[in-house]
C-alpha positions as CSV (number, residue, x, y, z in Angstrom):
1,X,13.4,-11.1,28.9
2,X,15.9,-13.0,31.1
3,X,19.7,-12.2,31.2
4,X,20.3,-15.3,29.0
5,X,17.8,-14.1,26.4
6,X,19.5,-10.6,26.3
7,X,22.9,-12.2,26.0
8,X,21.9,-14.4,23.0
9,X,20.3,-11.4,21.3
10,X,23.3,-9.1,21.9
11,X,25.7,-11.8,20.6
12,X,23.7,-12.0,17.4
13,X,23.9,-8.2,16.8
14,X,27.6,-8.3,17.3
15,X,28.1,-11.0,14.7
16,X,26.1,-9.1,12.2
17,X,28.3,-6.0,12.6
18,X,31.4,-8.1,12.2
19,X,30.1,-9.5,8.9
20,X,29.6,-6.0,7.6
21,X,33.1,-4.9,8.5
22,X,34.7,-8.0,7.1
23,X,33.0,-7.6,3.7
24,X,33.5,-3.8,3.5
25,X,36.9,-4.1,1.6
26,X,35.6,-6.6,-0.9
27,X,32.4,-4.6,-1.6
28,X,34.2,-1.4,-2.3
29,X,36.0,-2.6,-5.5
30,X,33.2,-1.9,-8.0
31,X,29.5,-1.5,-8.5
32,X,29.2,-5.2,-9.4
33,X,31.1,-6.1,-6.2
34,X,28.8,-3.9,-4.1
35,X,25.5,-4.9,-5.5
36,X,26.1,-8.5,-6.9
37,X,29.1,-9.7,-4.9
38,X,31.0,-10.3,-8.2
39,X,28.8,-13.4,-8.9
40,X,30.8,-15.5,-6.5
41,X,28.1,-16.7,-4.2
42,X,26.9,-20.3,-4.4
43,X,23.4,-20.9,-5.7
44,X,22.2,-22.4,-2.4
45,X,23.5,-19.4,-0.5
46,X,21.6,-17.0,-2.8
47,X,18.4,-19.2,-2.4
48,X,18.9,-19.1,1.3
49,X,19.3,-15.4,1.2
50,X,16.1,-14.9,-0.8
51,X,14.2,-17.2,1.6
52,X,15.6,-15.3,4.6
53,X,14.5,-12.0,3.1
54,X,11.0,-13.3,2.8
55,X,10.9,-14.3,6.5
56,X,10.3,-11.1,8.5
57,X,8.7,-10.1,11.8
58,X,5.9,-8.1,10.3
59,X,5.0,-10.8,7.7
60,X,5.1,-13.5,10.4
61,X,2.9,-11.5,12.7
62,X,0.4,-10.9,9.9
63,X,0.4,-14.5,8.8
64,X,-0.3,-15.7,12.3
65,X,-3.2,-13.2,12.6
66,X,-4.4,-14.1,9.1
67,X,-4.6,-17.9,9.7
68,X,-6.0,-17.4,13.2
69,X,-8.9,-15.3,11.7
70,X,-9.4,-17.0,8.4
71,X,-8.2,-20.5,9.1
72,X,-7.0,-22.7,6.2
73,X,-8.8,-20.3,3.7
74,X,-5.8,-18.1,4.2
75,X,-3.9,-20.3,1.7
76,X,-5.7,-18.4,-1.0
77,X,-4.1,-15.2,0.0
78,X,-0.6,-16.7,-0.5
79,X,-1.1,-16.4,-4.2
80,X,-0.8,-12.6,-4.1
81,X,2.2,-12.8,-1.8
82,X,4.2,-14.7,-4.5
83,X,4.5,-17.8,-2.3
84,X,4.3,-20.0,-5.4
85,X,6.8,-17.9,-7.3
86,X,9.5,-20.6,-6.9
87,X,7.6,-22.9,-9.3
88,X,7.8,-20.3,-12.1
89,X,11.4,-19.4,-11.2
90,X,12.7,-23.0,-11.3
91,X,10.8,-23.8,-14.5
92,X,12.0,-20.9,-16.6
93,X,11.8,-17.4,-15.1
94,X,15.1,-17.5,-13.1
95,X,17.0,-18.5,-16.2
96,X,15.4,-15.6,-18.2
97,X,16.4,-13.1,-15.4
98,X,19.9,-14.4,-15.2
99,X,20.4,-14.2,-19.0
100,X,19.7,-10.5,-19.1
101,X,23.2,-10.0,-17.6
102,X,22.2,-6.7,-15.8
103,X,22.8,-5.6,-12.2
104,X,19.3,-4.6,-11.0
105,X,15.8,-5.5,-11.8
106,X,15.1,-2.1,-13.2
107,X,18.3,-2.0,-15.4
108,X,16.6,-4.8,-17.3
109,X,14.7,-2.1,-19.0
110,X,17.8,-0.9,-20.9
111,X,18.4,-4.4,-22.3
112,X,14.7,-4.9,-23.2
113,X,13.8,-1.4,-24.5
114,X,17.2,0.1,-25.5
115,X,19.0,3.3,-24.5
116,X,16.8,5.6,-26.6
117,X,14.3,8.0,-24.9
118,X,11.6,5.4,-24.6
119,X,13.9,2.9,-22.9
120,X,15.2,5.6,-20.5
121,X,11.7,6.5,-19.6
122,X,10.8,2.9,-18.9
123,X,13.9,2.5,-16.7
124,X,13.0,5.8,-14.8
125,X,9.4,4.8,-14.4
126,X,10.4,1.3,-13.1
127,X,12.9,2.7,-10.7
128,X,10.5,5.3,-9.3
129,X,7.8,2.7,-8.8
130,X,10.0,0.0,-7.2
131,X,11.8,2.5,-5.0
132,X,8.3,3.6,-3.8
133,X,7.4,0.0,-3.1
134,X,10.6,-0.6,-1.2
135,X,10.3,2.5,0.9
136,X,6.8,1.3,1.9
137,X,8.4,-2.0,2.7
138,X,10.7,-0.3,5.1
139,X,7.7,1.4,6.7
140,X,6.0,-2.0,6.9
141,X,9.0,-3.5,8.6
142,X,9.2,-0.7,11.1
143,X,5.5,-0.8,11.9
144,X,5.7,-4.6,12.6
145,X,8.9,-4.3,14.8
146,X,7.6,-1.4,16.8
147,X,4.4,-3.3,17.5
148,X,6.3,-6.5,18.4
149,X,8.7,-4.9,20.9
150,X,6.3,-3.4,23.5
151,X,4.8,-6.8,24.0
152,X,8.2,-8.5,24.4
153,X,9.4,-5.8,26.7
154,X,6.3,-4.5,28.6
155,X,8.2,-1.9,30.5
156,X,9.3,0.1,27.5
157,X,5.9,1.2,26.2
158,X,5.1,2.2,22.6
159,X,7.6,5.0,22.5
160,X,10.4,2.7,23.8
161,X,9.4,0.1,21.2
162,X,9.8,2.7,18.4
163,X,13.3,3.7,19.8
164,X,14.5,0.2,19.9
165,X,13.1,-0.5,16.4
166,X,15.1,2.5,15.2
167,X,18.2,1.1,16.9
168,X,17.8,-2.3,15.2
169,X,17.3,-0.6,11.8
170,X,20.4,1.5,12.4
171,X,22.5,-1.6,13.1
172,X,21.1,-3.3,10.0
173,X,21.7,-0.2,7.9
174,X,25.3,0.0,9.1
175,X,26.3,-3.5,8.0
176,X,24.4,-3.3,4.7
177,X,26.1,0.1,3.9
178,X,29.6,-1.2,4.8
179,X,29.5,-4.7,3.3
180,X,27.0,-4.4,0.4
181,X,25.4,-7.4,-1.2
182,X,28.1,-9.9,0.0
183,X,27.5,-9.1,3.6
184,X,23.7,-9.3,3.0
185,X,24.0,-12.8,1.6
186,X,26.3,-14.2,4.3
187,X,24.2,-12.6,7.1
188,X,21.1,-14.0,5.5
189,X,22.4,-17.5,5.5
190,X,23.2,-17.2,9.2
191,X,19.8,-15.6,9.8
192,X,18.0,-18.4,7.9
193,X,19.7,-21.0,10.0
194,X,18.6,-19.2,13.2
195,X,15.1,-18.6,12.1
196,X,14.6,-22.1,10.7
197,X,16.0,-23.6,13.9
198,X,13.6,-21.5,16.0
199,X,10.7,-22.3,13.7
200,X,11.3,-26.0,13.9
201,X,11.7,-25.8,17.7
202,X,8.3,-24.0,18.0
203,X,6.7,-26.6,15.8
204,X,8.0,-29.5,17.8
205,X,7.0,-27.9,21.1
206,X,3.5,-27.2,19.9
207,X,3.1,-30.7,18.4
208,X,4.0,-32.2,21.8
209,X,1.9,-29.7,23.7
210,X,-1.3,-30.6,21.8
211,X,-2.8,-33.4,23.9
212,X,-6.0,-35.2,22.7
213,X,-8.3,-32.6,24.3
214,X,-6.5,-29.7,22.7
215,X,-6.4,-31.5,19.4
216,X,-10.2,-31.8,19.6
217,X,-10.6,-28.1,20.4
218,X,-8.2,-27.2,17.5
219,X,-10.0,-29.3,14.9
220,X,-13.3,-27.8,16.0
221,X,-11.9,-24.3,15.8
222,X,-10.0,-24.6,12.5
223,X,-11.9,-26.2,9.6
224,X,-9.9,-27.8,6.9
225,X,-12.4,-26.5,4.3
226,X,-10.5,-24.7,1.6
227,X,-13.5,-23.8,-0.6
228,X,-13.6,-20.0,-1.3
229,X,-17.1,-19.2,-0.1
230,X,-18.4,-16.0,-1.5
231,X,-19.5,-14.6,1.8
232,X,-17.7,-14.9,5.1
233,X,-17.8,-12.8,8.3
234,X,-14.6,-11.4,9.8
235,X,-13.9,-9.3,12.9
236,X,-13.4,-5.5,13.1
237,X,-10.6,-4.3,10.9
238,X,-11.1,-7.1,8.3
239,X,-14.7,-6.3,7.2
240,X,-13.5,-5.5,3.7
241,X,-12.8,-9.2,3.3
242,X,-16.4,-10.4,3.9
243,X,-16.9,-11.0,0.1
244,X,-14.2,-13.7,0.4
245,X,-14.9,-15.5,-2.9
246,X,-14.2,-12.3,-4.9
247,X,-11.0,-11.8,-3.0
248,X,-9.8,-15.3,-3.9
249,X,-10.3,-14.5,-7.6
250,X,-8.3,-11.3,-7.2
251,X,-5.5,-13.1,-5.2
252,X,-5.1,-15.8,-7.8
253,X,-5.1,-13.5,-10.8
254,X,-2.7,-11.0,-9.2
255,X,-0.5,-13.9,-8.1
256,X,-0.3,-15.4,-11.6
257,X,0.7,-12.0,-13.1
258,X,3.3,-11.5,-10.3
259,X,4.8,-14.9,-10.9
260,X,4.9,-14.4,-14.7
261,X,6.6,-11.0,-14.3
262,X,9.9,-11.9,-12.6
263,X,11.0,-12.4,-9.1
264,X,9.1,-9.5,-7.5
265,X,10.9,-6.6,-9.3
266,X,13.1,-5.7,-6.3
267,X,15.6,-7.7,-4.3
268,X,14.4,-11.1,-5.7
269,X,16.0,-10.4,-9.1
270,X,19.4,-9.7,-7.5
271,X,19.7,-13.3,-6.2
272,X,19.4,-14.7,-9.8
273,X,21.5,-12.0,-11.4
274,X,24.2,-12.8,-8.9
275,X,24.3,-16.6,-9.8
276,X,27.2,-18.1,-11.6
277,X,25.2,-19.8,-14.4
278,X,21.7,-20.4,-15.8
279,X,21.6,-23.8,-14.1
280,X,22.5,-22.3,-10.8
281,X,19.7,-19.7,-11.3
282,X,17.2,-22.5,-11.9
283,X,18.4,-24.5,-8.8
284,X,18.2,-21.3,-6.7
285,X,14.6,-20.8,-7.8
286,X,13.6,-24.3,-6.6
287,X,15.5,-24.1,-3.3
288,X,14.1,-20.7,-2.4
289,X,10.6,-22.1,-1.9
290,X,11.7,-25.1,0.1
291,X,14.0,-23.1,2.4
292,X,10.8,-21.2,3.6
293,X,9.2,-24.3,5.0
294,X,10.6,-24.0,8.6
295,X,8.9,-20.6,8.7
296,X,5.6,-22.3,8.6
297,X,6.4,-24.4,11.6
298,X,6.7,-21.2,13.7
299,X,3.6,-19.6,12.1
300,X,1.6,-22.8,12.6
301,X,2.7,-23.2,16.2
302,X,1.6,-19.7,17.2
303,X,-1.7,-20.0,15.4
304,X,-2.5,-23.4,17.1
305,X,-1.6,-22.1,20.5
306,X,-4.0,-19.1,20.1
307,X,-6.7,-21.3,18.4
308,X,-6.8,-23.7,21.3
309,X,-7.3,-20.9,23.8
310,X,-4.0,-21.3,25.6
311,X,-3.2,-17.7,24.9
312,X,-5.5,-14.9,23.9
313,X,-5.1,-11.4,22.4
314,X,-7.5,-8.6,21.7
315,X,-5.3,-7.6,18.6
316,X,-4.7,-10.7,16.4
317,X,-1.5,-9.0,15.1
318,X,0.0,-9.3,18.7
319,X,-0.6,-13.1,19.0
320,X,3.0,-13.9,18.1
321,X,4.8,-11.8,20.8
322,X,2.2,-12.7,23.4
323,X,2.8,-16.4,22.8
324,X,6.5,-16.0,23.1
325,X,6.3,-14.1,26.4
326,X,3.7,-16.5,28.0
327,X,4.5,-19.9,26.6
328,X,8.2,-20.1,25.7
329,X,10.9,-20.8,28.4
330,X,14.0,-18.6,28.9
331,X,16.9,-19.5,26.6
332,X,14.6,-20.8,23.8
333,X,12.8,-17.4,24.1
334,X,16.1,-15.7,23.5
335,X,16.8,-17.9,20.4
336,X,13.3,-17.1,19.0
337,X,13.7,-13.4,19.7
338,X,17.1,-13.4,18.0
339,X,15.7,-15.4,15.1
340,X,12.9,-12.9,14.7
341,X,15.3,-10.0,14.8
342,X,17.4,-12.0,12.2
343,X,14.3,-12.4,10.1
344,X,13.6,-8.7,10.3
345,X,17.2,-7.8,9.5
346,X,17.5,-10.1,6.5
347,X,14.3,-8.8,5.0
348,X,15.2,-5.2,5.8
349,X,18.7,-5.5,4.5
350,X,17.6,-6.9,1.2
351,X,15.0,-4.2,0.8
352,X,17.5,-1.4,1.6
353,X,20.2,-2.8,-0.6
354,X,17.9,-3.2,-3.6
355,X,16.3,0.2,-3.1
356,X,19.7,1.9,-2.9
357,X,20.9,0.0,-6.0
358,X,18.0,1.3,-8.0
359,X,18.4,4.9,-7.0
360,X,22.1,4.9,-7.7
361,X,22.2,2.6,-10.7
362,X,19.0,3.5,-12.4
363,X,18.4,7.1,-11.5
364,X,21.7,8.8,-10.6
365,X,24.2,6.9,-12.8
366,X,22.2,7.4,-16.1
367,X,21.9,11.1,-15.3
368,X,25.6,11.4,-14.3
369,X,27.6,8.8,-16.3
370,X,30.8,10.6,-15.5
371,X,30.8,9.7,-11.8
372,X,33.4,7.2,-10.7
373,X,32.7,3.9,-9.0
374,X,34.0,5.1,-5.7
375,X,31.8,8.2,-5.9
376,X,28.7,6.1,-6.7
377,X,29.4,3.8,-3.8
378,X,29.7,6.8,-1.4
379,X,26.4,8.1,-2.8
380,X,25.0,4.6,-2.0
381,X,25.8,5.2,1.6
382,X,23.8,8.5,1.8
383,X,20.9,7.1,-0.3
384,X,20.6,4.1,2.0
385,X,20.3,6.3,5.1
386,X,17.8,8.6,3.3
387,X,15.6,5.7,2.2
388,X,15.5,4.3,5.7
389,X,14.5,7.7,7.1
390,X,11.6,8.0,4.7
391,X,10.4,4.5,5.3
392,X,10.4,5.0,9.1
393,X,8.3,8.2,8.5
394,X,5.7,6.0,6.7
395,X,5.7,3.4,9.4
396,X,5.1,6.0,12.1
397,X,1.8,6.8,10.4
398,X,0.5,3.3,9.8
399,X,-2.6,2.1,11.6
400,X,-1.7,-1.6,11.3
401,X,0.6,-4.0,9.5
402,X,-2.3,-5.2,7.4
403,X,-3.1,-1.7,6.2
404,X,0.5,-1.2,4.8
405,X,0.8,-4.6,3.3
406,X,-2.5,-4.6,1.5
407,X,-1.8,-1.2,0.0
408,X,1.7,-2.3,-1.1
409,X,0.5,-5.4,-2.9
410,X,-2.8,-4.2,-4.3
411,X,-1.8,-0.6,-5.0
412,X,1.9,-0.1,-5.7
413,X,2.7,-3.6,-7.0
414,X,-0.6,-3.7,-8.8
415,X,0.6,-0.9,-11.1
416,X,3.6,-3.0,-12.2
417,X,2.0,-6.4,-12.9
418,X,0.8,-6.0,-16.4
419,X,3.8,-4.0,-17.7
420,X,6.2,-6.5,-16.2
421,X,4.4,-9.4,-17.8
422,X,4.2,-7.7,-21.2
423,X,7.9,-6.9,-21.3
424,X,8.7,-10.7,-21.4
425,X,5.9,-11.9,-23.7
426,X,5.1,-9.2,-26.3
427,X,7.6,-7.9,-28.8
428,X,5.6,-4.8,-29.7
429,X,5.6,-3.6,-26.1
430,X,8.1,-0.7,-25.9
431,X,9.6,1.7,-23.3
432,X,6.9,4.3,-23.8
433,X,4.3,1.7,-23.2
434,X,6.0,0.6,-20.0
435,X,6.2,4.2,-18.7
436,X,2.7,5.1,-19.7
437,X,1.3,1.9,-18.1
438,X,3.2,2.4,-14.8
439,X,2.3,6.0,-14.4
440,X,-1.3,5.4,-15.3
441,X,-1.4,2.7,-12.7
442,X,0.3,4.8,-10.1
443,X,-2.0,7.7,-10.8
444,X,-5.0,5.4,-10.3
445,X,-3.4,4.0,-7.1
446,X,-2.9,7.5,-5.7
447,X,-6.5,8.4,-6.5
448,X,-7.8,5.4,-4.6
449,X,-5.3,6.0,-1.8
450,X,-6.4,9.6,-1.4
451,X,-10.1,8.5,-1.5
452,X,-9.6,5.9,1.2
453,X,-7.8,8.4,3.4
454,X,-10.5,11.0,3.0
455,X,-13.3,8.5,3.6
456,X,-14.8,8.7,0.1
457,X,-15.6,5.0,0.2
458,X,-17.1,4.7,3.7
459,X,-15.5,3.8,7.0
460,X,-14.4,0.3,5.9
461,X,-13.2,1.6,2.5
462,X,-12.9,-0.5,-0.6
463,X,-11.7,-4.1,-0.7
464,X,-8.7,-5.0,-2.9
465,X,-10.9,-6.9,-5.4
466,X,-12.9,-3.7,-5.9
467,X,-10.1,-1.2,-6.7
468,X,-7.3,-3.5,-8.0
469,X,-9.1,-4.3,-11.3
470,X,-9.5,-0.6,-12.0
471,X,-5.7,-0.2,-11.4
472,X,-5.0,-3.1,-13.8
473,X,-7.4,-1.7,-16.4
474,X,-5.7,1.7,-16.4
475,X,-2.3,0.1,-16.5
476,X,-3.2,-2.1,-19.4
477,X,-4.8,0.9,-21.3
478,X,-1.7,3.0,-20.7
479,X,0.7,0.2,-21.7
480,X,-1.1,-0.7,-25.0
481,X,-1.8,2.9,-26.0
482,X,1.7,4.0,-25.2
483,X,3.2,1.1,-27.3
484,X,0.9,1.4,-30.3
485,X,1.0,5.3,-30.5
486,X,4.8,5.4,-30.5
487,X,7.5,3.9,-32.6
488,X,8.5,0.3,-31.8
489,X,11.7,-0.6,-30.1
490,X,14.5,-1.0,-32.8
491,X,14.7,-4.5,-34.2
492,X,18.4,-4.8,-33.3
493,X,17.6,-4.2,-29.6
494,X,14.8,-6.7,-29.7
495,X,16.8,-9.3,-31.5
496,X,19.7,-9.0,-29.1
497,X,17.3,-9.3,-26.1
498,X,15.5,-12.3,-27.7
499,X,18.6,-14.2,-28.6
500,X,20.0,-13.6,-25.1
501,X,16.9,-14.5,-23.1
502,X,14.9,-16.7,-25.5
503,X,11.4,-15.8,-24.0
504,X,8.2,-17.4,-25.3
505,X,5.1,-15.5,-26.2
506,X,4.2,-13.1,-29.0
507,X,7.7,-12.8,-30.5
508,X,7.0,-14.0,-34.1
509,X,8.5,-11.0,-36.1
510,X,11.7,-10.9,-33.9
511,X,12.0,-14.7,-33.8
512,X,12.1,-14.6,-37.6
513,X,15.1,-12.2,-37.5
514,X,17.0,-14.1,-34.8
515,X,19.4,-17.1,-35.1
516,X,17.7,-20.4,-34.7
517,X,17.9,-22.2,-31.3
518,X,16.6,-25.3,-29.7
519,X,14.0,-24.1,-27.1
520,X,12.5,-26.2,-24.3
521,X,8.9,-27.3,-25.0
522,X,6.3,-25.0,-23.6
523,X,4.2,-27.9,-22.6
524,X,7.0,-29.3,-20.5
525,X,7.6,-25.9,-18.9
526,X,3.9,-25.7,-18.0
527,X,4.0,-29.2,-16.5
528,X,6.9,-28.3,-14.3
529,X,5.2,-25.1,-13.1
530,X,2.1,-27.1,-12.2
531,X,4.1,-29.7,-10.4
532,X,6.2,-27.0,-8.6
533,X,3.0,-25.3,-7.4
534,X,1.6,-28.7,-6.2
535,X,4.8,-29.5,-4.2
536,X,4.9,-26.1,-2.6
537,X,1.2,-26.2,-1.7
538,X,1.4,-29.8,-0.3
539,X,4.6,-29.1,1.6
540,X,3.2,-25.9,3.2
541,X,-0.1,-27.6,4.1
542,X,1.7,-30.7,5.4
543,X,3.4,-28.6,8.1
544,X,0.0,-27.5,9.3
545,X,-1.4,-31.0,9.2
546,X,1.6,-32.7,10.9
547,X,1.8,-30.2,13.8
548,X,-1.9,-30.1,14.2
549,X,-2.3,-33.9,14.3
550,X,-4.4,-34.0,11.1
551,X,-2.9,-37.5,10.5
552,X,-4.7,-38.5,7.3
553,X,-4.3,-35.2,5.6
554,X,-0.6,-35.1,6.6
555,X,-0.1,-38.5,4.9
556,X,-2.0,-37.4,1.8
557,X,-0.2,-34.1,1.3
558,X,3.3,-35.6,2.0
559,X,2.6,-38.5,-0.4
560,X,1.4,-36.1,-3.1
561,X,4.5,-34.0,-2.7
562,X,6.8,-37.0,-3.0
563,X,5.1,-38.2,-6.2
564,X,5.4,-34.7,-7.8
565,X,9.1,-34.5,-6.7
566,X,9.8,-37.8,-8.4
567,X,8.2,-36.7,-11.7
568,X,10.1,-33.3,-11.5
569,X,13.4,-35.1,-11.1
570,X,12.9,-36.5,-14.7
571,X,11.0,-33.6,-16.3
572,X,13.1,-30.7,-14.8
573,X,16.2,-31.6,-12.9
574,X,17.6,-34.2,-15.4
575,X,17.0,-31.8,-18.2
576,X,19.0,-29.0,-16.8
577,X,21.9,-28.3,-19.3
578,X,25.5,-28.9,-18.2
579,X,27.3,-25.6,-18.7
580,X,30.4,-23.8,-17.2
581,X,29.8,-21.1,-14.6
582,X,30.1,-17.6,-16.0
583,X,29.9,-14.1,-14.6
């Protein structure tokens, strides 16, 4: 790194600390101030914050390696990552989340299942599982950053990379702890601007770099075939993906359940709970997906540079930092590095803030309701530091970014998918069912995790499509058995939840007890979801096609996105109700 690169990066870290200090006073007023910013943030800022939180160093490194190895087939994997979640959020799910009126994704359990023992068990089970996932997310972030830094700074070595990664996490933890959710949102907006600018710059540079010869090489290397072939051959470390067709089925099914369950169950829900109105929540859901597009320009640029042979790497997960070192000029390199640090910090800060909120709000506060707001906020400081320390410990023992990410999605999140879908769509599902389902899924996940670690399933281990359905089956069995073998949630609790949220699904008995209301047509909601998915897919693919000089395909995807957008303007945007902002 040149002196200019270091100066740009140092300036960025200084600004982030100032943001935390400035927001410290505002955040200390109440728990709602600390964790939701008193519902004062604009919908576009909350959408930008969510998008920035999805743009991180580890994920970008993994995406680059994934598309380099798999080519355009990698779009199938995006289902399980929730990349199409914005379509469900804008159509209906963001409004449902906002109407619950709670402070955390896990606190929703109290509104849905009540405050009796079953409801408390559901809230506890949800908190334990999501905090587990978020701690793994911290480890995933640390593993990616510590792998990124030694390539960027060759003289520091792996140990130096780990120390600098700890320093970056310490700075992030400081401004999150001081400023709470408000500082996270403001910092995220700045970080999204930086990362988007850097992403677009990379995309433009690579587009201009690809001369006719390199375009020919690229098109020969990366096939635009998207068909999920049942058998494909992958390099060492990815052998478990050889049965690719089965993986695609798994990714689509898990993605559909994830999208129908909420906004991820962690920091995503905070963005919609913090909006001023239902309409703002729906707009934020739509904008979230579109704000992520510049990320693809950076991802695509790095993939194409490696695919054309301009830069090589023995480890696909190190393509990104190697391209930055070898291909990007000083100054712009500093902007990209600062942007990637920004991406890391935005994702990390959202993860830490959400995890701390669940520990304090959903585990400590229910057990000690007599604690004052100031005491709870002080506890939040200590919990934040503890969670980061545990996450770092997990990251230190990770073999690769892929190993953590796959286990997080298929294992930990897999145990929540079915219970989180059922809570919205089945009236008879109760708190005991949620707790039984989650713990059954976690138990099965632990069994497979232990077996993988001990080599029970061979050197390569089991692929996600082999063990995830077993986790789902155990979760479903626990959820249904727990619900039907225990008393249902009281009708009053269900009626209040139904009248507040107005979900669709198997709510017949509760709908009959509730006040009548004009509900949006399910067919129209389904149409908007399909159109939203089409726009997101076409926009994401068009970034690849434009930068890679796939001219005909770029024109086709952009035209299809434009047509879907026009239809959505009339079927979704024009039908959003006009309502005053509320808290």
